[in-house]
C-alpha positions as CSV (number, residue, x, y, z in Angstrom):
1,M,0.3,-15.0,-7.1
2,F,-3.0,-13.4,-7.9
3,R,-2.7,-11.1,-4.9
4,L,0.7,-10.0,-6.1
5,F,-0.7,-9.2,-9.5
6,V,-3.6,-7.2,-8.0
7,T,-1.3,-5.3,-5.7
8,A,1.2,-4.5,-8.5
9,A,-1.6,-3.4,-10.8
10,A,-3.1,-1.1,-8.0
11,V,0.3,0.4,-7.2
12,L,1.0,1.0,-10.9
13,L,-2.4,2.6,-11.5
14,V,-2.0,4.9,-8.4
15,A,1.5,5.8,-9.4
16,R,0.4,6.8,-12.9
17,L,-2.5,8.9,-11.5
18,M,-0.9,10.5,-8.5
19,P,1.9,13.0,-8.7
20,G,4.6,12.3,-6.2
21,I,4.9,8.6,-6.8
22,E,7.3,7.1,-9.2
23,V,8.1,3.5,-10.3
24,E,11.2,3.2,-12.3
25,S,11.0,-0.3,-13.7
26,P,8.7,-3.4,-13.8
27,L,11.1,-5.1,-11.5
28,D,10.8,-2.3,-8.9
29,L,7.1,-2.6,-9.2
30,I,7.1,-6.3,-8.5
31,L,9.5,-5.9,-5.6
32,A,7.5,-3.1,-4.1
33,A,4.2,-5.1,-4.4
34,S,5.9,-8.2,-2.9
35,L,7.3,-6.2,0.0
36,L,4.0,-4.5,0.6
37,G,2.2,-7.8,0.6
38,F,4.7,-9.2,3.1
39,F,4.4,-6.1,5.4
40,N,0.6,-6.3,5.2
41,A,0.6,-10.0,6.1
42,F,3.1,-9.9,9.0
43,V,4.0,-6.4,10.1
44,R,0.6,-4.6,9.9
45,P,-1.2,-6.9,12.3
46,V,1.5,-6.4,14.9
47,M,1.4,-2.6,14.4
48,I,-2.4,-2.6,14.7
49,F,-2.2,-4.6,17.9
50,L,0.5,-2.3,19.4
51,T,-1.5,0.8,18.5
52,L,-4.9,-0.6,19.5
53,P,-5.7,2.2,22.0
54,V,-5.0,4.9,19.5
55,T,-6.9,3.0,16.8
56,F,-9.8,2.7,19.2
57,I,-9.8,6.4,20.2
58,T,-9.7,7.4,16.5
59,F,-12.5,5.0,15.6
60,G,-10.1,3.0,13.3
61,L,-8.8,5.9,11.3
62,F,-5.3,5.4,12.7
63,I,-5.1,2.3,10.5
64,F,-4.8,4.7,7.5
65,I,-1.7,6.1,9.1
66,I,-0.3,2.6,9.6
67,N,-1.0,1.7,6.0
68,G,0.7,4.9,4.8
69,L,3.7,4.2,7.1
70,L,4.1,0.8,5.6
71,L,3.9,2.1,2.0
72,Y,6.4,4.8,2.9
73,L,8.7,2.2,4.4
74,V,8.4,0.2,1.1
75,S,9.4,3.3,-0.8
76,Y,12.4,3.7,1.4
77,L,13.5,0.0,1.0
78,V,13.0,-0.3,-2.8
79,P,15.4,1.9,-4.7
80,G,13.3,2.4,-7.8
81,F,10.0,3.1,-6.0
82,H,9.8,6.7,-4.7
83,I,7.1,8.5,-2.7
84,E,7.7,12.2,-2.1
85,G,6.2,12.5,1.4
86,F,4.3,10.8,4.2
87,G,1.0,12.5,3.3
88,I,1.2,11.3,-0.3
89,A,1.9,7.8,1.1
90,V,-1.2,7.8,3.3
91,L,-3.4,9.0,0.4
92,A,-1.8,6.5,-2.0
93,S,-2.3,3.6,0.5
94,I,-6.0,4.5,0.6
95,L,-6.2,4.6,-3.2
96,I,-4.3,1.3,-3.5
97,S,-6.8,-0.3,-1.1
98,I,-9.7,1.0,-3.2
99,V,-8.2,-0.1,-6.5
100,S,-7.3,-3.5,-5.1
101,G,-10.8,-4.0,-3.8
102,I,-12.3,-3.1,-7.1
103,I,-10.0,-5.5,-9.0
104,N,-10.8,-8.3,-6.5
105,W,-14.5,-7.6,-6.8
106,L,-14.3,-7.6,-10.6
107,A,-12.3,-10.9,-10.6
108,R,-14.9,-12.5,-8.3
109,N,-17.8,-11.4,-10.5
110,D,-16.2,-12.6,-13.7
């Protein structure tokens, strides 16, 4: 439950700060965070495994593309969560990871 809250808070903060991302309602935010958590737990490891040669060649940078792709997929599946383009999704996924890491770090040090 805490991870869902952290992901939702990170998505909301990034959506407020970045143009090109829109969350229409709190329910859409929770749904997007839940789906993103599900994809990160189950789909992302499979995608990383399948793209291992490309990830290795790019020194791990291809993982940013995978994260952006999953976030873009979430925006496609959740009607009230919109991302304008794939580039914005990649940048937003990086920012969401950073914000989530900071929130988790602050919660651990509290």
